[in-house]
C-alpha positions in Angstrom: -4.5 15.7 47.4 -6.3 19.0 46.7 -4.1 21.9 45.6 -3.6 24.7 48.1 -3.4 28.2 46.8 -0.8 30.7 48.3 -2.6 33.5 50.2 -4.0 36.2 47.9 -3.5 34.1 44.7 -5.6 32.2 42.3 -3.2 29.9 40.7 -0.5 27.3 41.5 2.6 26.2 39.7 0.9 22.8 39.2 -1.9 24.6 37.2 0.8 25.8 34.8 2.1 22.3 34.3 -1.2 21.0 33.1 -1.3 20.5 29.3 -4.0 22.4 27.4 -4.7 20.7 24.1 -6.9 23.4 22.7 -5.9 24.6 19.2 -3.3 27.3 19.4 -2.7 30.3 17.2 0.7 30.4 15.4 3.1 32.3 17.6 6.8 33.2 17.8 8.2 34.6 21.0 10.7 37.3 20.3 13.8 37.1 22.5 16.8 39.4 21.9 20.0 37.4 21.1 23.0 38.9 22.8 25.5 40.4 20.4 29.3 40.1 20.5 30.8 42.4 23.1 34.3 43.8 23.2 36.1 43.8 26.6 39.5 45.4 26.5 40.8 43.3 29.4 39.5 40.0 28.0 40.5 37.8 25.1 38.7 38.9 22.0 37.9 35.3 21.0 37.0 33.4 24.2 36.3 36.4 26.5 38.4 34.8 29.2 40.2 37.4 31.5 43.7 38.0 30.2 46.5 36.3 32.1 49.1 36.1 29.3 48.7 39.2 27.1 49.0 38.6 23.4 48.1 41.9 21.7 47.6 42.8 18.1 51.0 44.4 17.5 49.6 46.4 14.6 46.8 48.5 16.2 47.6 47.7 19.9 43.9 47.9 20.7 42.8 44.3 20.8 44.3 41.5 22.9 44.1 37.7 23.1 45.0 35.0 25.6 47.2 33.1 23.2 48.6 33.2 19.7 46.1 30.7 18.3 43.2 33.0 19.2 45.0 35.9 17.7 45.4 34.1 14.4 41.8 32.9 14.4 40.6 36.5 14.7 42.9 37.9 12.1 40.5 37.9 9.2 37.7 39.5 11.2 39.9 42.1 12.8 41.8 43.0 9.6 39.7 45.9 8.3 39.4 47.8 11.6 43.0 47.2 12.4 44.2 48.7 9.1 42.1 51.9 9.7 43.4 52.2 13.3 47.0 51.9 12.1 46.5 54.6 9.6 44.9 57.0 12.2 47.7 56.1 14.7 50.4 57.1 12.3 48.9 60.6 12.1 48.7 60.8 15.9 52.3 59.8 16.9 52.0 56.0 17.1 48.7 55.4 18.9 45.2 56.7 18.3 45.0 57.9 21.9 48.7 59.0 22.2 47.8 62.5 23.4 44.8 61.6 25.5 46.5 62.5 28.8 46.4 66.2 27.8 42.6 66.2 27.3 39.7 66.9 29.7 37.1 64.2 30.1 34.8 65.8 27.6 37.6 66.4 25.1 38.6 62.7 25.4 35.1 61.6 24.9 34.8 63.8 21.8 38.1 62.4 20.5 36.8 58.8 20.7 33.6 59.7 18.9 35.5 61.6 16.3 37.8 58.5 15.9 34.8 56.3 15.5 33.3 58.5 12.8 36.6 58.8 11.0 37.0 55.0 11.0 33.5 54.6 9.4 34.3 57.1 6.7 37.6 55.3 5.9 36.0 51.9 5.9 32.9 53.2 4.0 30.6 51.3 6.2 29.1 51.5 9.7 31.1 49.8 12.4 29.6 46.8 14.1 28.7 47.4 17.8 31.8 45.5 19.1 34.1 47.4 16.7 32.7 50.7 18.1 33.5 49.4 21.6 37.1 48.8 20.6 37.4 52.6 20.0 35.1 53.8 22.8 36.3 51.5 25.7 40.1 51.0 25.1 42.5 49.5 27.6 44.2 52.6 29.0 45.0 53.8 32.5 41.8 55.0 34.2 43.5 58.0 35.7 42.4 61.1 33.7 45.8 62.7 34.1 47.6 59.6 32.7 45.6 57.5 30.2 48.6 55.4 29.5 48.1 53.2 26.5 51.2 51.0 26.4 49.9 47.6 27.3 53.0 46.2 29.0 52.8 49.1 31.6 49.2 48.4 32.6 47.6 46.0 35.1 44.0 45.5 36.3 42.0 45.8 39.5 42.6 42.4 41.1 38.9 42.0 42.0 36.9 42.9 38.8 39.8 42.6 36.2 38.0 45.2 34.1 39.6 48.5 35.1 43.2 49.2 34.1 45.9 51.4 35.7 49.6 51.8 35.6 51.3 49.0 37.4 54.1 51.3 38.6 51.5 53.7 40.0 48.9 51.9 42.2 47.4 55.3 43.1 46.2 55.6 39.5 43.4 53.2 40.4 40.9 55.8 41.6 39.3 55.4 45.1 35.9 55.9 43.5 36.3 52.5 41.7 35.4 50.7 45.0 31.7 51.5 44.6 31.6 50.2 41.0 33.9 47.2 41.3 31.2 44.6 41.9 29.2 46.0 39.0 32.2 45.7 36.7 32.7 42.1 37.8 29.1 41.2 37.2 29.2 42.8 33.8 32.2 40.6 32.8 30.5 37.5 34.3 27.4 38.1 32.3 29.3 38.5 29.0 31.4 35.4 29.7 28.3 33.4 30.6 26.5 34.5 27.4 29.6 33.6 25.4 29.7 30.1 26.7 26.0 29.2 27.3 24.2 31.7 25.1 21.2 33.8 26.2 20.4 33.8 29.9 16.7 32.9 30.3 15.2 33.0 33.8 11.8 31.4 34.2 9.1 34.0 34.6 6.8 33.7 37.7 3.4 32.1 37.4 1.9 33.5 40.6 -1.3 35.5 40.2 -2.7 38.0 42.7 -6.4 37.3 43.4 -7.3 40.6 45.1 -6.0 44.1 45.3 -2.8 44.4 47.3 0.0 46.9 48.1 2.8 46.6 45.6 6.0 45.7 47.6 8.5 48.6 48.0 11.2 47.4 45.5 12.0 44.9 42.8 13.7 42.5 45.2 10.6 42.2 47.4 8.3 41.8 44.4 10.5 38.9 43.1 10.5 37.3 46.5 6.7 37.5 46.6 6.1 36.2 43.1 8.6 33.4 43.4 7.9 32.5 47.0 11.6 32.7 47.8 12.5 30.1 45.2 16.1 28.9 45.3 16.2 29.1 41.5 17.0 32.8 41.8 20.2 32.4 43.7 22.2 32.6 40.5 23.6 36.1 40.2 23.5 36.3 36.5 20.0 34.9 36.2 18.8 37.3 38.9 20.3 40.4 37.2 18.7 39.3 33.9 15.4 38.8 35.6 15.4 42.4 36.9 16.2 43.6 33.4 13.1 41.8 32.2 10.9 42.9 35.1 11.9 46.6 35.3 9.7 48.0 32.6 6.3 46.6 33.7 7.1 47.0 37.4 8.3 50.6 37.0 5.2 51.5 35.0 2.9 50.0 37.6 4.8 51.7 40.5 4.6 55.0 38.8 0.9 54.8 38.0 0.1 53.8 41.6 2.2 56.7 42.8 -0.1 59.0 40.9 -2.8 57.9 43.3 -4.8 56.1 40.6 -6.2 52.6 40.3 -6.2 50.8 37.0 -9.4 50.4 35.0 -10.7 47.1 33.6 -9.1 48.0 30.2 -5.7 49.7 30.7 -3.6 51.2 28.0 0.1 52.1 28.2 2.0 54.0 25.5 5.7 53.2 25.3 7.4 56.1 23.5 10.7 55.6 21.8 10.4 51.8 22.2 12.9 49.2 21.0 12.4 45.5 20.6 15.6 44.8 22.4 14.2 46.2 25.6 10.5 47.0 25.9 9.7 44.3 23.3 12.0 41.6 24.6 10.2 38.7 26.3 6.7 40.1 25.7 5.1 37.8 28.3 6.8 39.8 31.0 3.9 42.2 30.7 1.6 39.4 31.7 3.8 38.1 34.5 4.8 41.4 36.1 1.8 43.6 35.4 -1.4 41.8 34.5 -0.9 39.0 37.1 -0.5 41.4 40.0 -3.3 43.8 39.0 -6.5 41.8 39.4 -8.7 44.8 38.3 -7.4 44.6 34.8 -9.1 42.3 32.3 -7.4 43.7 29.1 -3.9 45.2 29.2 -3.0 47.1 26.0 0.6 48.0 25.1 1.3 50.4 22.3 5.0 50.5 21.2 6.0 53.6 19.2 9.4 54.5 17.9 11.4 55.4 14.8 13.9 52.6 15.6 11.2 50.0 16.4 11.7 46.8 14.4 14.5 47.8 12.2 15.2 44.1 12.1 12.0 43.6 10.0 10.6 40.8 12.2 7.1 39.4 11.6 5.4 41.7 14.2 1.9 40.2 13.5 3.2 36.8 14.7 5.6 37.7 17.6 2.9 40.0 19.1 0.8 37.0 19.9 1.8 35.6 23.2 0.4 32.4 24.7 -1.5 33.6 27.8 -1.3 31.4 30.9 -4.1 28.9 31.6 -5.6 30.9 34.4 -5.8 34.1 32.2 -7.4 32.1 29.3 -10.0 30.7 31.6 -10.9 34.2 33.0 -10.7 35.9 29.5 -7.9 38.1 30.6 -5.5 39.2 27.8 -2.5 41.4 26.9 -2.7 43.0 23.5 0.2 44.6 21.7 0.2 47.3 19.0 3.5 48.0 17.3 3.7 51.4 15.6 7.0 50.7 13.9 9.3 53.4 12.5 7.0 56.2 13.6 7.4 59.2 15.8 4.9 59.5 18.6 3.6 62.9 17.4 2.8 61.3 14.0 1.0 58.4 15.7 -0.9 61.0 17.8 -2.5 62.3 14.7 -3.4 58.9 13.3 -7.0 57.4 13.3 -5.6 54.3 15.1 -4.5 56.4 18.1 -5.8 55.1 21.4 -6.2 57.2 24.5 -3.6 56.1 27.1 -3.9 55.6 30.8 -0.2 56.0 31.2 2.7 57.1 28.9 6.2 55.8 29.5 9.5 57.1 28.2 12.1 54.5 29.2 15.7 55.9 29.2 15.0 58.3 26.4 17.6 61.0 26.9 15.1 63.8 26.4 17.8 66.4 27.2 19.9 65.5 24.2 19.3 67.5 21.1 20.9 64.9 18.8 18.1 62.4 18.5 17.0 60.0 15.8 19.0 60.6 12.6 20.8 63.4 14.4 17.6 65.4 14.4 15.9 66.8 17.5 12.4 65.5 17.2 11.7 65.5 21.0 9.8 68.9 21.0 6.9 67.6 18.8 6.8 64.3 20.7 6.7 66.0 24.1 3.9 68.2 23.0 1.9 65.2 21.7 2.5 63.2 24.9 1.6 66.1 27.3 -1.6 66.8 25.3 -2.9 63.3 26.3 -3.5 64.7 29.9 -2.5 61.5 31.6 0.4 60.5 33.9 3.8 60.5 32.2 6.7 58.4 33.5 10.3 59.1 32.4 13.3 57.1 33.4 17.0 57.6 33.0 20.2 55.7 33.1 21.8 58.0 35.6 21.1 60.5 38.4 22.8 63.2 36.2 20.4 62.8 33.3 17.0 62.7 35.1 16.7 66.4 36.2 17.8 67.4 32.7 15.1 65.3 31.1 12.5 66.9 33.5 13.6 70.4 32.6 13.3 69.5 28.9 9.9 68.1 29.3 8.7 71.2 31.2 10.3 73.5 28.6 8.7 71.9 25.5 5.2 71.2 27.0 2.5 73.7 25.9 0.8 73.5 29.4 2.0 73.6 33.0 2.9 70.1 34.3 2.2 68.9 37.8 5.3 67.0 39.1 4.0 64.0 40.9 7.5 62.7 41.7 10.8 64.7 41.4 13.8 62.8 39.9 14.8 60.1 42.4 16.2 56.6 42.4 13.9 54.0 41.0 13.3 51.1 43.5 12.3 48.9 40.5 15.4 49.6 38.4 17.3 46.9 36.6 20.3 45.4 38.4 22.0 44.3 35.2 25.0 46.6 34.7 26.2 48.0 31.4 29.0 50.4 30.5 28.5 54.2 30.5 30.1 56.3 27.8 28.2 59.5 28.0 29.2 60.4 31.6 31.8 57.7 32.3 33.8 59.8 34.7 30.8 60.2 37.0 29.1 56.9 36.7 31.1 54.3 34.8 28.3 51.7 35.0 24.7 52.3 34.2 21.4 50.4 34.8 18.2 50.7 32.9 15.5 52.8 34.6 17.9 53.7 37.4 16.3 57.1 38.0 12.8 58.3 37.3 10.2 61.1 37.6 6.5 61.4 37.1 4.3 64.3 35.8 0.8 64.8 34.7 
């Protein structure tokens, strides 16, 4: 039987199943391994939602589902526990004993101060989950209460992630309704990763054969590329897939919004990049960008950032991805250039600098003056980026941040910027939720690339 191609495509899934025995280059695909996460309303060991509360009686900040799990975690919890106990003694019995008297901003500052104080006392940086113990405690969510006594608290019956005083049901804020499903999915993802490890959805293999209109949002793109595959009905896998796809699809959407068409060789600069996001699952740039832009023969990605590859991974090896059979036959390629531990303005002055067609800042927080190493290096980077005279796309985690980032970009640039798109919701944002600390009282859950704007 001859193979039939879907309309507008030049490859089939059967093509991808054919073995190619050509000699391959050595390659290692980098995939970010999920780290341990602290959930105040879940057992610290197994991550199951707490039914029978067995708390650490010393610090009263970490809980378990049974005594056995408490004992098994004792050695790992000991150091942080002793520091919390010491701080609690100075504050009347609990580290957040007086939190009910504070404004949202004061309470946030107190948690950051407590984190810094703990690191000084331990004489080491806290691990990410230890930081979360201090930043996301189990307390009543009502700002006027913030009750910390564990036996007086209960959780939202639907998401089991937000606590309030059992004697005061009105302490569960009405605004929680719009975030409840996101809290539940966040817990579900953490529990799935704890049991089964990294969630790895299969990337699409469909290739567009001629120019077409990009569908209006990430859901429609996924439907198109997967041909309504039933494999995407899993909520956790789907949310993870949108996290993978959001960077290339947002970049493509922004560039097309500028009224431009990609050239045969197309270069994107990713400023402030991190392996855990932009560099995770590198073949996403083939699946969600190259495959749906037939005009491009060579897609070049330049990753630049001072925190890029702090893990000291073999960049020369992981940057070699195995292109699909169709791309190899048509001599189409994605090339990666990692400018590790460098500021963009330094890269701009280097001989290896390449002129970009598009510059992307994904979730950079341009408005914050405390950047890398507590130094504000954004002014120099913004000047370097705007000097390239190409479209610039900037995303943000929240609606609150995006206008602030635009104002900062306009302030620091040495030339007037044309705003192609004012800050707005990004239809290609990730649907995988994470907790928000910076503006928790406004938007307790955040999504990568949630808002965006475009300038040139």
